[in-house]
C-alpha positions as CSV (number, residue, x, y, z in Angstrom):
1,M,-98.5,77.2,97.9
2,T,-99.0,73.4,99.4
3,V,-102.6,71.3,99.7
4,T,-102.6,68.4,102.1
5,S,-104.3,65.4,100.5
6,Q,-106.7,65.8,103.9
7,E,-107.7,69.3,102.8
8,Q,-108.5,68.4,99.4
9,A,-111.0,65.8,100.6
10,A,-112.4,67.8,102.7
11,Y,-113.0,70.8,99.6
12,W,-114.6,67.9,97.6
13,G,-116.8,67.0,100.7
14,R,-118.7,70.3,101.2
15,S,-118.9,71.5,97.6
16,P,-122.4,70.6,96.2
17,L,-121.2,71.1,92.4
18,R,-118.7,68.2,93.1
19,R,-121.3,65.6,94.4
20,R,-123.5,65.9,91.1
21,F,-120.4,67.2,88.6
22,P,-116.9,65.4,89.8
23,T,-115.8,65.1,86.5
24,I,-115.6,67.2,82.9
25,D,-117.4,63.9,81.9
26,Y,-120.6,64.2,84.1
27,L,-121.2,67.9,82.4
28,R,-121.2,66.3,79.7
29,R,-124.1,64.1,80.4
30,G,-125.8,67.1,82.3
31,A,-125.2,69.7,79.1
32,R,-127.2,67.2,77.0
33,R,-130.5,67.0,79.4
34,H,-130.3,70.8,79.8
35,I,-129.7,72.4,77.0
36,P,-131.4,72.6,73.8
37,H,-130.5,69.4,71.3
38,F,-129.4,71.8,68.8
39,A,-126.7,73.7,71.1
40,F,-125.5,70.7,72.8
41,E,-124.8,68.8,68.6
42,Y,-123.0,72.0,67.8
43,C,-121.0,71.9,71.0
44,D,-120.4,68.6,71.1
45,G,-120.3,67.3,67.3
46,G,-117.2,67.5,65.3
47,A,-115.9,66.6,61.6
48,G,-117.0,63.7,59.8
49,S,-118.4,60.9,62.0
50,D,-116.2,62.3,65.0
51,K,-113.4,59.7,64.4
52,N,-111.0,62.4,65.2
53,I,-112.8,63.5,68.6
54,A,-112.7,59.8,69.6
55,R,-109.1,59.7,68.4
56,N,-108.1,62.4,70.5
57,W,-109.7,61.0,73.7
58,A,-107.9,57.2,72.9
59,A,-104.4,59.0,72.5
60,L,-104.8,60.9,75.7
61,D,-105.9,57.8,77.4
62,A,-103.2,55.6,76.4
63,V,-100.9,57.7,77.5
64,E,-99.3,56.3,80.6
65,L,-97.5,57.5,83.9
66,V,-95.2,55.4,85.9
67,P,-95.3,56.9,89.5
68,R,-92.7,57.3,92.1
69,Y,-93.7,56.9,95.9
70,G,-92.5,58.4,98.9
71,V,-91.6,61.5,97.8
72,M,-94.6,63.6,98.4
73,P,-96.0,64.4,101.3
74,A,-98.3,67.3,100.2
75,L,-99.7,67.8,97.0
76,P,-97.7,70.3,94.6
77,P,-98.3,73.7,93.3
78,C,-98.8,74.0,89.7
79,E,-98.2,77.9,89.6
80,V,-97.0,78.2,85.7
81,E,-95.3,81.6,83.8
82,L,-96.3,81.6,80.4
83,F,-94.6,84.4,77.7
84,G,-93.8,86.3,80.9
85,R,-96.9,85.8,83.2
86,H,-97.6,83.8,85.9
87,Y,-101.2,82.2,86.1
88,A,-102.2,79.7,88.6
89,A,-102.4,76.8,86.4
90,P,-100.7,75.2,83.5
91,V,-104.6,75.5,81.7
92,G,-106.7,77.9,79.6
93,I,-109.6,78.4,77.8
94,A,-109.1,77.6,74.2
95,P,-110.7,80.0,71.6
96,M,-114.3,78.8,70.4
97,G,-116.6,80.3,67.7
98,G,-120.4,80.9,68.9
99,P,-120.0,79.8,72.3
100,A,-122.7,81.8,73.2
101,L,-125.0,79.1,71.2
102,V,-124.4,76.7,74.1
103,W,-125.5,79.3,76.4
104,P,-126.3,82.4,76.0
105,G,-123.7,85.0,78.0
106,A,-120.8,82.2,77.5
107,D,-117.7,84.4,76.7
108,R,-118.9,87.0,79.5
109,Y,-119.1,83.8,82.1
110,M,-115.5,82.2,80.8
111,A,-113.9,86.2,81.2
112,Q,-114.9,86.2,84.3
113,A,-114.4,83.0,85.4
114,A,-110.8,83.0,84.3
115,Q,-110.0,86.6,85.6
116,K,-111.0,85.4,89.2
117,A,-109.0,82.1,88.9
118,R,-106.1,83.4,87.0
119,V,-105.8,81.3,84.0
120,P,-105.4,82.2,80.5
121,Y,-109.3,83.0,78.1
122,V,-108.9,82.9,74.7
123,L,-111.5,85.7,73.3
124,G,-111.9,84.0,69.3
125,T,-112.7,86.4,66.2
126,V,-116.4,84.6,66.5
127,G,-116.9,85.1,70.1
128,G,-119.2,87.0,71.8
129,L,-117.4,89.7,73.2
130,T,-115.6,92.6,71.5
131,I,-111.9,92.9,72.5
132,E,-112.7,96.3,74.5
133,E,-115.4,94.6,75.9
134,A,-113.5,91.5,76.9
135,A,-110.3,93.1,78.1
136,A,-112.4,95.1,80.7
137,I,-113.6,92.0,82.0
138,A,-110.5,89.8,81.7
139,P,-107.3,92.5,81.8
140,D,-104.6,90.0,83.3
141,V,-105.3,86.8,81.9
142,L,-106.5,87.9,78.3
143,W,-105.3,86.6,74.8
144,F,-106.9,86.7,71.3
145,Q,-107.4,84.7,68.3
146,L,-107.3,85.6,64.7
147,Y,-108.8,83.9,61.6
148,R,-107.4,84.8,58.6
149,M,-109.6,87.6,56.4
150,A,-107.3,88.7,53.6
151,R,-109.5,90.7,51.2
152,N,-108.0,94.2,51.1
153,D,-104.8,92.8,52.1
154,H,-106.1,92.1,55.8
155,A,-107.5,95.4,56.5
156,L,-109.9,93.8,58.9
157,G,-107.2,91.5,60.4
158,F,-104.7,94.1,60.9
159,D,-107.6,96.7,62.2
160,M,-108.3,93.7,65.0
161,L,-104.6,93.5,65.8
162,R,-104.6,97.1,66.3
163,R,-107.5,97.3,68.4
164,A,-105.9,94.3,70.6
165,E,-103.0,96.0,71.7
166,A,-104.6,99.1,72.6
167,A,-106.9,97.2,74.8
168,G,-103.7,95.6,76.0
169,I,-104.2,92.0,75.2
170,H,-101.1,89.9,76.3
171,V,-100.9,87.0,73.6
172,F,-101.9,87.4,69.8
173,V,-102.8,84.3,68.2
174,M,-103.2,83.2,64.6
175,T,-105.3,80.1,63.6
176,V,-103.6,78.3,61.0
177,D,-105.3,75.3,60.1
178,V,-108.8,76.0,58.6
179,P,-107.5,76.2,54.7
180,V,-111.6,75.1,53.9
181,R,-114.6,74.9,55.4
182,T,-115.9,72.3,56.5
183,T,-118.7,70.0,57.0
184,R,-120.2,68.9,61.0
185,P,-123.2,66.9,60.1
186,R,-124.1,67.2,63.5
187,E,-124.8,70.6,63.2
188,V,-126.7,69.7,59.8
189,V,-129.2,67.9,60.8
190,V,-130.6,70.0,62.9
191,G,-130.3,73.1,60.8
192,L,-127.5,74.6,61.8
193,G,-125.2,74.1,58.4
194,G,-126.7,76.4,56.1
195,G,-124.8,79.4,57.0
196,K,-127.9,81.6,59.3
197,F,-129.6,81.4,62.1
198,S,-133.4,80.6,61.5
199,P,-134.8,78.3,63.6
200,D,-137.6,75.9,62.9
201,L,-140.3,74.5,64.5
202,R,-138.4,71.6,66.0
203,M,-135.5,74.2,67.2
204,I,-138.4,76.6,68.5
205,F,-139.4,73.0,70.7
206,D,-136.1,72.3,72.1
207,M,-135.8,76.0,73.6
208,L,-139.0,75.6,75.0
209,R,-137.9,72.6,76.8
210,S,-134.9,74.5,78.1
211,P,-136.4,76.9,80.4
212,G,-132.8,78.1,81.5
213,W,-131.4,78.6,77.9
214,L,-134.2,80.5,77.9
215,M,-133.7,83.2,80.8
216,A,-130.3,83.0,79.8
217,L,-131.6,83.7,76.4
218,A,-133.7,87.1,77.6
219,K,-131.1,88.3,79.6
220,N,-128.1,88.2,77.3
221,G,-129.8,88.1,73.7
222,H,-129.0,86.2,71.0
223,P,-125.9,85.2,69.8
224,K,-123.6,87.4,67.7
225,F,-120.3,87.4,66.5
226,A,-119.6,90.7,68.3
227,N,-115.9,91.9,67.0
228,L,-117.3,91.5,63.3
229,K,-121.0,93.3,63.9
230,A,-118.7,96.8,63.7
231,Y,-117.3,95.7,60.5
232,A,-120.9,94.3,58.8
233,G,-122.5,97.8,58.4
234,E,-125.0,99.8,60.5
235,G,-128.2,98.4,61.3
236,A,-127.0,94.9,60.6
237,S,-129.1,91.6,61.8
238,T,-127.7,88.7,63.3
239,N,-127.9,87.0,59.9
240,D,-125.7,89.7,58.2
241,V,-123.2,89.4,60.7
242,I,-123.1,85.7,59.9
243,A,-122.9,86.0,56.0
244,F,-120.9,89.2,56.4
245,T,-118.1,86.6,58.4
246,R,-118.0,83.5,56.3
247,N,-117.1,86.1,53.5
248,E,-114.9,87.7,54.9
249,I,-113.1,84.1,56.8
250,G,-111.2,82.2,54.7
251,G,-108.0,80.1,53.8
252,A,-105.5,79.4,56.5
253,F,-102.7,82.2,56.8
254,T,-99.1,81.9,54.2
255,W,-96.1,81.9,56.0
256,D,-95.6,85.4,54.1
257,E,-98.4,86.7,55.8
258,I,-97.6,85.3,58.9
259,A,-94.2,87.2,59.2
260,R,-96.0,90.9,58.4
261,F,-98.4,90.2,61.5
262,R,-95.2,89.2,63.4
263,D,-93.6,92.6,62.1
264,R,-96.6,94.1,63.3
265,W,-97.2,92.8,66.8
266,K,-94.3,93.2,69.2
267,R,-96.0,91.4,72.2
268,P,-96.0,87.5,72.1
269,L,-97.1,85.5,68.9
270,V,-98.4,82.1,69.0
271,L,-99.7,79.7,65.6
272,K,-102.3,77.8,66.9
273,G,-103.0,74.7,64.8
274,I,-99.2,72.9,64.3
275,M,-99.3,69.6,63.4
276,H,-95.7,69.1,62.0
277,P,-92.0,69.4,63.1
278,S,-90.9,71.6,60.2
279,D,-93.9,73.8,60.7
280,A,-93.3,74.4,63.9
281,E,-89.7,75.1,62.8
282,K,-90.4,77.6,59.9
283,A,-92.8,78.8,62.6
284,V,-89.4,79.5,65.1
285,S,-87.3,80.6,62.1
286,L,-89.9,84.2,62.1
287,G,-89.8,84.9,65.3
288,I,-92.9,83.2,66.4
289,D,-93.3,82.8,70.6
290,G,-95.4,79.8,70.9
291,I,-96.5,76.8,69.1
292,W,-100.0,75.4,70.0
293,V,-100.4,71.6,68.8
294,S,-104.0,71.2,68.1
295,N,-106.1,69.5,65.1
296,H,-108.7,71.7,66.3
297,G,-110.4,69.4,68.4
298,G,-111.7,67.4,65.5
299,R,-113.6,69.8,63.9
300,Q,-111.9,70.4,60.7
301,I,-111.1,66.8,59.2
302,E,-111.4,63.4,60.9
303,A,-108.5,61.9,59.3
304,L,-105.5,63.5,61.7
305,P,-103.6,62.2,64.4
306,A,-104.4,62.8,68.0
307,S,-102.8,66.2,68.7
308,V,-100.8,64.7,72.1
309,D,-99.4,62.1,69.3
310,V,-97.5,64.6,67.3
311,L,-96.5,66.7,70.5
312,P,-93.4,64.9,71.0
313,S,-91.9,65.4,68.2
314,I,-92.6,69.4,67.8
315,V,-91.2,69.6,71.5
316,A,-88.0,67.8,70.5
317,E,-88.3,70.2,67.3
318,V,-88.6,73.6,69.0
319,S,-85.9,72.4,71.3
320,G,-86.9,75.2,74.3
321,R,-86.8,78.1,71.7
322,A,-90.9,78.2,71.8
323,T,-93.7,77.7,73.9
324,V,-96.0,74.9,73.8
325,I,-99.1,74.9,73.9
326,L,-101.6,71.7,73.6
327,D,-105.3,71.2,73.5
328,S,-107.9,69.2,71.3
329,G,-109.3,66.2,73.7
330,V,-108.5,67.6,77.0
331,R,-111.0,66.5,79.7
332,S,-109.4,66.3,83.0
333,G,-106.8,67.9,85.3
334,T,-104.3,64.1,84.5
335,D,-104.4,64.9,80.6
336,V,-103.1,68.3,81.5
337,V,-100.4,66.6,83.2
338,R,-99.9,64.1,80.2
339,A,-99.1,66.7,78.0
340,L,-97.1,68.6,80.3
341,A,-95.3,65.3,81.0
342,L,-94.6,65.0,77.0
343,G,-93.1,68.4,77.1
344,A,-96.0,70.9,76.3
345,N,-96.2,74.1,79.0
346,A,-99.5,74.0,79.2
347,A,-102.8,72.8,78.2
348,F,-106.0,74.3,76.7
349,A,-110.0,72.5,76.8
350,G,-112.1,74.0,74.4
351,K,-115.2,71.4,74.9
352,A,-115.3,71.1,78.4
353,F,-115.8,74.4,79.1
354,L,-119.1,74.8,76.8
355,W,-120.0,71.7,78.4
356,G,-119.7,73.0,81.6
357,L,-121.6,76.1,80.3
358,G,-124.1,73.6,79.3
359,A,-124.5,71.8,82.6
360,L,-124.5,74.5,84.6
361,G,-125.0,77.7,82.7
362,A,-122.9,80.8,84.1
363,D,-121.2,78.9,87.1
364,G,-120.4,76.3,84.2
365,P,-116.7,78.0,83.5
366,K,-115.5,78.5,87.0
367,H,-116.3,74.2,87.8
368,V,-114.2,73.5,85.2
369,I,-111.3,75.5,85.9
370,D,-111.9,74.0,89.5
371,L,-112.3,70.5,88.6
372,L,-109.1,71.1,85.8
373,V,-106.7,72.3,88.2
374,D,-107.2,70.5,91.2
375,E,-107.1,67.3,88.9
376,T,-103.9,68.8,87.7
377,R,-102.4,69.3,91.5
378,A,-103.9,66.0,92.5
379,A,-102.2,64.0,89.3
380,L,-98.6,65.3,89.8
381,G,-98.6,64.4,93.4
382,Q,-99.9,61.1,92.2
383,I,-96.8,60.6,89.8
384,G,-94.4,62.0,92.6
385,A,-93.9,65.4,90.7
386,H,-92.7,68.2,92.7
387,S,-93.2,71.0,90.0
388,L,-94.6,71.5,86.4
389,A,-90.9,70.6,85.5
390,A,-90.6,67.7,87.2
391,A,-93.6,65.7,85.5
392,R,-91.4,66.1,82.3
393,S,-89.0,63.2,84.2
394,V,-91.2,60.7,85.0
395,V,-91.0,57.5,83.1
396,I,-93.8,57.6,80.0
397,R,-95.2,54.8,77.7
398,H,-96.9,56.6,74.6
399,P,-97.8,53.9,72.1
400,G,-99.5,56.5,69.7
401,A,-96.2,58.7,69.5
402,L,-96.0,59.7,65.5
403,A,-92.1,59.8,64.6
404,F,-91.6,62.1,61.6
405,P,-88.4,61.4,59.2
406,A,-85.7,62.9,59.6
């Protein structure tokens, strides 16, 4: 389906949310005002002094696309095929830990929005829905992300894989870029760095100043690691589950461990956190279907390059043998098109959805998807790309592209 510029303008004009929050940056500002301070610091911050977050943003902003005109009478479609399934756009919701802290019920709202919009939703190991609950809400678009849990010969990880298969999960994502737990200072100073959720007087005051958040809390209950609660023991409290989770999750998957999961999982398997072309090559040699280029959104260590700056070298190394996904710093449809032009098959966002939840609550995820899809289509039209594939043929200036030794 093609959309004319007049139709797009009419849609923007009649949408109240478009006037209040015309971009994701406006959602970020709205979230800061709408949710408790500790919740905003949790969703907005990263490792160290947030330099890697800033680097991700600056690197995407620096990618320039040279347009061609006289070739686009109407905006192009942006449907995409990923791992044999068709989605409405090359955008998706990245896995996140504890999004319900930002807005209680967040996981459910993201799953519902993704199912309705027909874009991928990746449920995280430490999300607020069980695999089975998420599969009932988003059966057509659900992926699942796993952290390393090596105790008892990966008993929990393999059991989650079993549950994912039984629930009909389409894509299994293994995160490889968390070898150690790092400090996120903005979380620590607001009382979230101690491995438990025990609100102090300042946090309680913040909650009282955010009545919408409190109403959502009353409706949906305290944030919980739903997938791990069943393993933590009968009657485990929230802090018991947090302690259990911190004890179980640790280290980065080794290549031998990845091969074991590959042997057991017969559907598409993706490695998330790849930043070097040699690692991408190793993954492809093991039969991995997808390479997810990511620096964990700047939340692990601030010394890493921007994910978009390593993307071209990884795309060249993979050379069409695997699907390539990008995240870390995606804040607009223009960023999505930048990723497509540099060879990615899709770009996923994380913080953008947390800001949307913070600003709009249950309505946030849908609005973020609408913005990303409309902006992606508009950016394709602006540069003269008739399709997603055509975006790869535009002339690009990418000053930060990282060259790796042969």
